[in-house]
C-alpha positions as CSV (number, residue, x, y, z in Angstrom):
1,X,-0.8,43.0,-9.0
2,X,-2.1,39.5,-9.3
3,X,-3.4,38.4,-12.8
4,X,-7.0,37.0,-12.5
5,X,-7.3,33.3,-13.7
6,X,-7.8,32.7,-17.3
7,X,-11.2,30.8,-17.1
8,X,-11.1,29.8,-20.7
9,X,-7.7,28.2,-20.4
10,X,-8.9,26.5,-17.2
11,X,-11.9,25.1,-19.1
12,X,-9.7,24.0,-21.9
13,X,-7.5,22.0,-19.5
14,X,-10.5,20.5,-17.7
15,X,-11.9,19.3,-21.1
16,X,-8.8,17.4,-21.9
17,X,-9.1,13.6,-21.8
18,X,-6.9,12.0,-19.3
19,X,-5.2,10.0,-22.1
20,X,-3.8,13.4,-23.4
21,X,-2.2,14.2,-20.0
22,X,1.5,14.3,-19.9
23,X,1.8,11.4,-17.5
24,X,5.2,10.5,-15.8
25,X,5.1,6.9,-16.7
26,X,2.7,3.8,-16.7
27,X,0.5,3.3,-13.7
28,X,1.3,0.4,-11.5
29,X,-1.3,-1.8,-9.7
30,X,-3.0,0.4,-7.1
31,X,-2.0,3.7,-8.6
32,X,-4.2,6.5,-10.0
33,X,-3.4,9.5,-12.1
34,X,-3.7,12.8,-10.2
35,X,-3.5,15.9,-12.1
36,X,-3.1,19.2,-10.2
37,X,-3.9,22.5,-11.7
38,X,-2.9,25.8,-10.2
39,X,-3.1,29.4,-11.4
40,X,0.1,31.3,-11.1
41,X,-1.2,34.8,-10.4
42,X,2.2,36.0,-9.2
43,X,5.6,35.2,-10.5
44,X,7.0,31.7,-10.1
45,X,10.6,31.0,-9.4
46,X,11.4,31.6,-13.1
47,X,9.6,34.9,-13.1
48,X,6.7,33.8,-15.1
49,X,3.1,34.6,-14.0
50,X,-0.4,34.5,-15.4
51,X,-0.6,30.9,-16.4
52,X,-2.1,27.4,-15.4
53,X,0.5,25.1,-14.1
54,X,-0.2,21.4,-14.6
55,X,1.3,18.5,-12.9
56,X,0.4,14.8,-13.3
57,X,1.3,12.3,-10.5
58,X,1.1,8.5,-10.3
59,X,-0.3,8.2,-6.8
60,X,-1.0,5.1,-4.7
61,X,-4.8,5.1,-4.2
62,X,-4.4,4.4,-0.5
63,X,-1.9,7.1,0.3
64,X,-3.3,10.2,1.8
65,X,-3.2,13.4,-0.4
66,X,-1.2,15.3,2.2
67,X,2.1,13.9,1.0
68,X,1.3,14.8,-2.6
69,X,0.3,18.4,-1.7
70,X,3.4,18.7,0.5
71,X,5.6,17.6,-2.5
72,X,3.8,20.1,-4.8
73,X,4.3,22.9,-2.2
74,X,8.0,22.0,-1.8
75,X,8.6,22.5,-5.6
76,X,6.1,25.1,-6.6
77,X,5.4,27.3,-3.6
78,X,8.2,26.7,-1.2
79,X,7.0,29.6,1.1
80,X,3.5,28.3,1.2
81,X,1.8,26.1,3.8
82,X,-0.9,23.5,3.3
83,X,-3.5,25.7,5.0
84,X,-2.8,28.6,2.5
85,X,-4.8,26.7,-0.2
86,X,-8.0,24.9,-1.0
87,X,-8.1,21.7,-2.9
88,X,-11.1,21.2,-5.2
89,X,-11.7,17.7,-6.6
90,X,-13.2,18.4,-10.0
91,X,-16.7,16.8,-10.3
92,X,-17.1,16.6,-6.5
93,X,-19.2,18.7,-4.3
94,X,-16.7,18.8,-1.5
95,X,-13.3,20.2,-0.9
96,X,-10.5,17.6,-0.4
97,X,-9.6,16.6,3.1
98,X,-5.8,16.3,2.7
99,X,-5.7,13.5,5.2
100,X,-7.9,11.3,3.0
101,X,-6.7,9.2,0.0
102,X,-7.9,8.8,-3.5
103,X,-9.6,5.6,-2.4
104,X,-11.7,7.6,0.1
105,X,-13.1,9.5,-2.8
106,X,-13.7,6.5,-4.9
107,X,-10.9,7.6,-7.5
108,X,-10.0,4.4,-9.4
109,X,-8.2,5.7,-12.5
110,X,-7.7,9.4,-12.6
111,X,-8.8,12.8,-11.1
112,X,-8.2,16.5,-11.4
113,X,-7.6,18.7,-8.5
114,X,-7.6,22.5,-8.7
115,X,-5.5,24.1,-6.0
116,X,-6.7,27.6,-5.1
117,X,-5.3,30.3,-3.0
118,X,-7.0,30.6,0.3
119,X,-5.8,34.4,0.6
120,X,-6.3,34.2,4.5
121,X,-10.1,33.8,4.3
122,X,-12.0,33.5,7.5
123,X,-11.7,30.0,8.9
124,X,-15.1,28.3,8.9
125,X,-14.1,24.7,8.4
126,X,-14.1,24.9,4.6
127,X,-11.7,27.8,4.4
128,X,-13.9,29.9,2.2
129,X,-17.0,31.9,2.1
130,X,-19.8,31.9,-0.6
131,X,-18.3,34.4,-2.9
132,X,-14.6,33.6,-2.7
133,X,-14.4,31.6,-5.9
134,X,-15.8,32.4,-9.3
135,X,-16.4,28.7,-10.0
136,X,-18.4,28.1,-6.8
137,X,-22.1,27.4,-7.2
138,X,-23.9,28.7,-4.2
139,X,-26.2,25.7,-4.3
140,X,-23.2,23.6,-3.2
141,X,-22.9,25.5,0.1
142,X,-24.6,23.0,2.3
143,X,-22.8,20.0,0.6
144,X,-19.4,21.6,0.8
145,X,-19.7,23.0,4.2
146,X,-21.2,19.9,5.8
147,X,-18.9,17.3,4.2
148,X,-16.2,15.5,6.1
């Protein structure tokens, strides 16, 4: 059975200042730090489950997110597909369009993205319904559903 996300641990990670992130190396001109958080409800390749995974990428601000998420999938969820997940840009009222780049979202230094399992929800353009995610504020419905 899946372990529900530890929301206190998630909030603790979200409250971390980006200077405390375990960054791979110094940013080069045109790069931004992209931190990805994902709840491992089921066992990962080492057999561990019930924890938040955290990855920080140096990412070119003009390169679409699709390559970053494909890299993440290849190493963390090799059986997954991009459409199996939703990509939530923390602090934004819209889900990430994987074909867009950090520059398209005006990310100039750093950002956190929470990847959530879509669990085969009905396809409605956003990939989710009002009550699919505990962190969803129903007042965001129109903003998220109408954003492209």
